[in-house]
C-alpha positions as CSV (number, residue, x, y, z in Angstrom):
1,M,51.5,-51.9,-32.3
2,V,51.3,-55.7,-32.0
3,K,47.5,-55.6,-32.0
4,A,47.4,-53.3,-35.1
5,T,49.8,-55.6,-36.9
6,V,47.8,-58.7,-36.2
7,E,44.6,-56.9,-37.3
8,R,46.2,-55.9,-40.6
9,V,47.4,-59.4,-41.2
10,L,44.0,-60.9,-40.5
11,V,42.3,-58.4,-42.9
12,G,45.0,-59.0,-45.5
13,A,44.3,-62.8,-45.2
14,G,40.7,-62.3,-46.0
15,V,39.3,-63.2,-42.6
16,P,36.4,-60.6,-42.7
17,S,35.3,-61.8,-46.2
18,W,35.3,-65.4,-45.0
19,S,33.3,-64.5,-41.9
20,A,30.8,-62.6,-44.0
21,R,30.1,-65.8,-46.0
22,M,29.8,-67.8,-42.8
23,H,27.2,-65.3,-41.4
24,R,25.1,-65.0,-44.5
25,Q,21.9,-66.0,-42.6
26,D,22.7,-64.0,-39.5
27,V,22.4,-60.4,-38.4
28,C,25.0,-58.1,-36.9
29,I,23.4,-55.3,-34.8
30,L,25.9,-52.4,-34.4
31,A,25.7,-50.4,-31.1
32,Y,26.9,-46.8,-31.4
33,H,26.4,-43.9,-29.0
34,N,27.7,-40.6,-30.4
35,V,29.3,-39.1,-33.5
36,V,31.3,-35.9,-33.1
37,P,33.1,-33.4,-35.3
38,D,36.6,-34.5,-36.4
39,D,38.2,-31.5,-34.7
40,L,36.7,-32.1,-31.3
41,G,39.3,-33.1,-28.8
42,P,38.9,-35.9,-26.2
43,V,35.6,-35.5,-24.3
44,G,33.7,-37.4,-21.6
45,D,33.8,-41.2,-21.8
46,V,36.0,-41.2,-25.0
47,S,34.9,-44.6,-26.0
48,L,31.4,-43.3,-26.7
49,H,32.2,-40.3,-28.9
50,L,33.3,-41.5,-32.4
51,P,34.8,-39.0,-34.8
52,R,32.8,-38.3,-38.0
53,R,35.5,-39.5,-40.3
54,D,35.7,-42.9,-38.5
55,F,31.9,-43.3,-38.6
56,R,31.9,-42.4,-42.3
57,D,34.6,-45.0,-43.1
58,Q,32.8,-47.7,-41.1
59,L,29.5,-47.0,-42.9
60,D,31.3,-47.3,-46.3
61,D,33.0,-50.5,-45.3
62,V,29.8,-52.1,-44.0
63,G,27.9,-51.0,-47.1
64,R,30.3,-52.8,-49.4
65,R,30.1,-56.2,-47.7
66,F,26.7,-56.3,-45.9
67,D,23.0,-55.6,-46.5
68,I,21.9,-52.7,-44.2
69,V,18.4,-53.5,-42.9
70,P,15.9,-52.0,-40.4
71,L,16.2,-53.5,-36.9
72,T,12.7,-54.9,-37.0
73,E,13.7,-57.2,-39.9
74,L,15.8,-59.3,-37.5
75,Y,12.9,-61.7,-37.0
76,A,11.5,-61.5,-40.5
77,A,11.1,-64.9,-42.3
78,P,14.6,-66.1,-43.2
79,A,15.5,-66.4,-46.9
80,R,18.6,-67.5,-48.6
81,R,20.9,-64.4,-48.8
82,A,24.1,-63.7,-50.6
83,R,25.2,-61.3,-47.9
84,P,24.6,-61.1,-44.1
85,R,22.5,-58.3,-42.7
86,V,23.5,-55.4,-40.5
87,A,21.2,-53.3,-38.4
88,I,22.5,-49.9,-37.0
89,T,21.5,-48.6,-33.6
90,F,22.4,-45.7,-31.3
91,D,21.8,-45.3,-27.6
92,D,21.2,-42.2,-25.6
93,A,20.2,-39.7,-28.3
94,Y,23.3,-37.5,-28.1
95,Q,23.2,-34.3,-30.0
96,G,26.1,-35.3,-32.2
97,A,24.4,-38.6,-33.2
98,L,21.1,-36.8,-34.1
99,A,22.9,-34.2,-36.2
100,I,26.1,-35.7,-37.7
101,G,25.3,-39.4,-37.4
102,I,21.8,-39.1,-38.9
103,E,23.2,-37.0,-41.7
104,E,25.7,-39.6,-42.7
105,L,23.1,-42.4,-42.6
106,A,20.6,-40.4,-44.6
107,R,23.2,-39.6,-47.2
108,R,23.6,-43.4,-47.8
109,G,20.0,-44.3,-47.3
110,F,20.9,-46.6,-44.4
111,P,18.1,-47.3,-41.9
112,A,18.9,-47.0,-38.2
113,T,17.2,-47.0,-34.7
114,M,17.8,-44.5,-32.0
115,F,17.1,-45.6,-28.4
116,V,15.8,-42.8,-26.3
117,A,15.4,-42.2,-22.5
118,P,13.0,-39.2,-22.3
119,E,14.2,-37.9,-18.9
120,I,17.7,-37.3,-20.1
121,L,16.8,-35.3,-23.2
122,G,17.3,-31.6,-23.4
123,R,20.9,-30.6,-23.8
124,R,21.8,-32.5,-20.6
125,S,25.2,-33.8,-19.6
126,L,25.4,-37.4,-18.6
127,W,27.2,-38.5,-15.5
128,W,29.6,-41.0,-17.2
129,D,30.8,-38.1,-19.3
130,V,30.9,-35.3,-16.7
131,F,33.2,-37.3,-14.3
132,A,35.4,-38.9,-16.9
133,P,38.9,-37.2,-17.3
134,P,39.1,-36.0,-20.9
135,A,42.0,-38.1,-22.3
136,R,42.4,-40.4,-25.3
137,G,43.1,-44.1,-25.2
138,S,42.8,-46.4,-22.1
139,S,43.4,-43.4,-19.8
140,G,40.1,-41.9,-20.8
141,G,36.8,-42.6,-19.1
142,L,35.9,-43.7,-15.6
143,S,37.7,-46.4,-13.8
144,A,35.9,-49.7,-13.7
145,A,35.6,-49.6,-9.9
146,I,34.0,-46.1,-9.9
147,R,31.6,-47.1,-12.7
148,E,30.5,-50.2,-10.9
149,E,29.9,-48.3,-7.7
150,A,27.7,-45.8,-9.6
151,L,25.7,-48.5,-11.2
152,T,25.1,-50.5,-8.1
153,E,24.9,-48.2,-5.1
154,C,23.3,-45.4,-7.1
155,A,21.4,-47.7,-9.6
156,G,22.9,-45.6,-12.4
157,R,20.5,-42.7,-11.6
158,D,22.0,-39.5,-12.7
159,A,21.0,-37.3,-9.7
160,R,22.1,-39.9,-7.2
161,V,25.5,-40.4,-8.9
162,R,26.1,-36.7,-8.9
163,E,25.2,-36.4,-5.2
164,W,27.5,-39.3,-4.4
165,A,30.3,-37.9,-6.6
166,Q,30.1,-34.5,-4.8
167,R,30.4,-36.2,-1.4
168,A,33.4,-38.2,-2.7
169,G,35.0,-35.0,-4.2
170,W,35.1,-36.1,-7.8
171,A,36.3,-33.6,-10.3
172,S,33.8,-32.7,-13.0
173,Y,34.4,-31.5,-16.6
174,A,32.5,-29.2,-18.9
175,L,31.2,-30.8,-22.1
176,P,30.8,-29.3,-25.6
177,E,27.4,-29.3,-27.2
178,P,27.8,-32.4,-29.4
179,A,28.5,-34.4,-26.2
180,L,25.2,-33.3,-24.6
181,T,21.9,-35.0,-25.2
182,G,19.6,-33.9,-27.9
183,T,16.2,-32.3,-27.5
184,E,12.7,-33.5,-28.4
185,A,12.7,-31.0,-31.3
186,E,16.0,-32.4,-32.6
187,L,14.5,-35.9,-32.5
188,V,11.6,-34.6,-34.6
189,A,14.0,-32.9,-37.0
190,A,16.1,-36.1,-37.3
191,C,13.1,-38.1,-38.2
192,A,12.1,-35.5,-40.8
193,R,15.6,-35.6,-42.4
194,H,15.8,-39.4,-42.5
195,S,12.8,-41.5,-43.4
196,G,14.7,-44.7,-42.4
197,L,15.1,-43.6,-38.7
198,T,13.0,-45.4,-36.1
199,L,12.9,-44.8,-32.4
200,G,13.0,-47.3,-29.5
201,S,13.0,-47.1,-25.7
202,H,16.1,-46.8,-23.5
203,S,13.9,-46.8,-20.4
204,W,12.6,-43.5,-18.9
205,S,15.6,-42.2,-17.0
206,H,18.5,-44.6,-18.0
207,A,18.6,-46.3,-14.6
208,N,20.2,-49.7,-14.0
209,L,17.1,-51.8,-14.3
210,T,18.6,-54.7,-12.5
211,R,18.6,-52.6,-9.3
212,L,14.9,-51.8,-9.3
213,D,11.9,-53.5,-7.7
214,A,8.7,-54.3,-9.6
215,P,7.1,-50.8,-9.3
216,G,10.4,-49.2,-10.2
217,L,10.7,-51.3,-13.3
218,D,7.1,-50.5,-14.4
219,A,7.8,-46.8,-13.9
220,E,10.9,-47.0,-16.2
221,L,9.4,-49.2,-18.9
222,R,5.7,-48.3,-19.6
223,P,6.0,-44.5,-19.6
224,S,9.0,-44.5,-21.9
225,L,7.2,-46.5,-24.6
226,D,4.0,-44.5,-24.2
227,W,5.9,-41.2,-24.5
228,L,7.5,-42.3,-27.8
229,R,4.3,-43.6,-29.2
230,Q,2.4,-40.4,-28.4
231,R,5.0,-38.3,-30.3
232,F,6.5,-40.4,-33.1
233,D,4.7,-42.7,-35.5
234,R,8.0,-44.5,-36.2
235,T,8.3,-45.9,-32.7
236,I,9.1,-49.6,-32.4
237,D,8.4,-51.8,-29.4
238,W,12.1,-52.6,-28.8
239,L,14.0,-51.8,-25.6
240,A,17.8,-51.2,-25.3
241,Y,18.7,-52.0,-21.7
242,P,20.5,-49.1,-20.1
243,Y,24.2,-50.0,-19.6
244,G,23.4,-53.3,-21.2
245,Y,22.3,-54.7,-17.9
246,S,19.4,-57.1,-17.8
247,S,18.2,-60.2,-15.8
248,P,15.3,-62.7,-16.1
249,V,13.2,-60.3,-13.9
250,V,14.0,-57.3,-16.1
251,A,13.2,-59.3,-19.2
252,A,9.9,-60.4,-17.8
253,A,9.0,-56.9,-16.8
254,A,9.8,-55.6,-20.3
255,R,7.6,-58.3,-21.9
256,E,4.8,-57.4,-19.5
257,A,5.2,-53.7,-20.4
258,G,4.5,-54.4,-24.0
259,F,8.0,-54.7,-25.5
260,R,8.7,-57.2,-28.2
261,A,12.5,-57.5,-27.7
262,G,15.3,-56.3,-25.5
263,L,18.9,-55.5,-26.7
264,L,22.1,-55.9,-24.9
265,V,25.3,-53.9,-25.6
266,G,27.6,-56.7,-26.5
267,G,27.4,-60.4,-27.3
268,G,28.3,-60.6,-30.9
269,W,26.2,-61.7,-33.9
270,A,22.4,-62.4,-33.6
271,R,21.0,-65.5,-35.2
272,G,17.4,-64.2,-35.5
273,E,15.1,-67.2,-35.4
274,G,15.5,-69.2,-32.2
275,D,17.3,-66.3,-30.3
276,D,15.9,-65.2,-27.0
277,A,14.0,-62.0,-28.0
278,F,14.8,-60.3,-24.7
279,A,18.6,-61.0,-24.8
280,V,19.4,-59.9,-28.3
281,P,23.2,-59.4,-28.7
282,R,24.9,-56.4,-30.4
283,V,28.4,-55.6,-31.5
284,N,29.5,-52.5,-29.6
285,V,31.6,-50.1,-31.7
286,P,33.9,-48.0,-29.4
287,A,35.7,-44.8,-30.6
288,G,39.4,-45.3,-31.2
289,I,39.0,-48.6,-33.0
290,S,41.1,-48.8,-36.2
291,R,39.6,-49.5,-39.6
292,A,41.2,-53.0,-39.6
293,G,40.1,-53.5,-36.0
294,F,36.5,-52.6,-37.0
295,A,36.6,-55.2,-39.8
296,I,37.8,-57.8,-37.4
297,R,35.2,-56.9,-34.9
298,M,32.5,-57.2,-37.6
299,S,33.9,-60.7,-38.4
300,G,32.9,-61.9,-35.0
301,L,36.4,-62.7,-33.8
302,T,36.4,-60.1,-31.0
């Protein structure tokens, strides 16, 4: 309640509008994962599955105060602008994002980029959802300790995490269709429905790249970009690091594999010119954030 009160006071004081003026020459890259029906109960890692009504409200709020631009305009020649720019991105190609999220974006004509890991496509459940107790709020999702173990000892690889979880006796939970990954056919359909949608790489299998050796990195990076280019003419040579994990070695491997830029999950606003192209920050948007809280997050204060 205290947090919500502070957020409302800051919004009422005009902090988001002041921040927008301060960031006129910058870019805010929003990082989403999934958009689900409003009547869907808590599911998986609840922070990743944003109800449609909240996504709709956020798009409307962003559209009133910012210019929505394609991700690739981040490094376009700067010009004096009246409003800051926002780029919208999605990771993982969830079915809900491809259906509901793209529909809301297309309705407004907002461009966006979907980052795809080809191996996890095909109505698959993802380990961080399967083993997360379905509860709202801070009680939902995996514990930090379990997640860290999965990302280090198992390198974030789905099959290895599941084997480890079975040995450890973790409970697993069934997932509804919107919380599964989309299919290649649904990617094609999403591109057909929305001309402003571009696709980027999220590696091949969504492994933790920082735990891989040089051959492993090459196997995750080159094939993913080739797969997208062979199937989609709107592929961009940008990489979203799985789990947001990167390192100088990973960045160098991405550059060698032919990528132009690499995106983190957090980090705040991007400056564009002068930024490290392989450590581009984003503003993560978790489910459960209030409308006032979203405005504050967009202001760069959190």
